[in-house]
C-alpha positions in Angstrom: 71.5 92.6 87.0 73.6 92.5 90.2 73.4 90.6 93.4 74.4 91.6 96.9 76.8 89.1 98.6 77.7 89.3 102.2 80.7 87.7 103.8 82.8 87.7 106.9 86.6 87.5 106.9 89.1 86.7 109.6 91.2 89.7 110.8 94.2 88.3 108.9 92.3 87.9 105.6 90.9 91.4 105.9 94.4 92.7 106.6 95.7 90.9 103.4 92.8 92.4 101.4 93.6 95.9 102.7 97.3 95.4 102.1 96.5 94.4 98.5 94.3 97.5 98.1 97.1 99.8 99.3 99.5 98.3 96.8 97.3 99.4 93.9 97.9 102.7 92.1 94.4 104.0 93.0 93.2 102.4 96.3 90.0 100.7 95.5 87.1 100.3 98.0 86.9 97.0 99.8 83.9 96.1 97.5 85.9 96.9 94.4 88.9 95.0 95.7 86.9 91.9 96.5 85.3 92.0 93.0 88.7 92.3 91.4 90.3 89.6 93.5 87.4 87.3 92.8 87.8 87.9 89.0 91.5 87.4 89.2 91.1 84.1 91.0 88.4 82.9 88.6 90.5 83.8 85.6 93.4 82.0 87.1 91.4 78.9 87.6 90.1 79.0 84.0 93.6 79.3 82.6 94.9 76.6 84.9 92.0 74.2 83.8 92.9 74.8 80.1 96.6 74.1 80.7 95.9 71.0 82.7 97.3 70.2 86.2 100.9 71.2 86.8 102.8 70.9 90.0 102.8 74.7 90.6 99.1 74.8 90.1 98.4 72.1 92.6 101.0 73.1 95.3 100.3 76.8 95.4 97.4 78.8 96.6 96.1 81.3 94.1 97.2 84.7 95.2 97.0 88.2 93.6 100.1 89.5 91.9 102.2 91.8 94.1 103.7 93.6 91.1 100.9 96.1 90.9 99.1 94.3 88.2 95.4 95.0 88.5 92.2 94.9 86.5 90.6 97.3 88.9 90.5 100.1 86.3 88.0 98.1 84.2 84.3 98.8 84.7 82.9 96.8 87.6 79.4 95.4 87.8 77.3 97.3 90.3 77.4 94.9 93.2 76.8 96.2 96.7 78.7 94.6 99.6 78.0 95.6 103.1 81.0 97.1 104.9 81.8 97.5 108.5 82.7 101.1 107.8 86.4 100.4 108.4 87.6 100.8 104.9 91.2 102.0 104.9 
């Protein structure tokens, strides 16, 4: 089962998402990028919770890796996100 989730992003957040997309080997759609980034953030939080609080975990904001690491090639659930049609 899948659920549609809508959201609005500031221009700067949308630009960061698009920059992340362009840094991937195969540029994912915005919907795929958001699914991947959400999974990365949730996985990070789970790992951090298992390790316990550390200064780096509490001081830094979770951000995707800029080294090209991605899980975007894994099968994604079929989740529809509305787009403004400006996917780059």
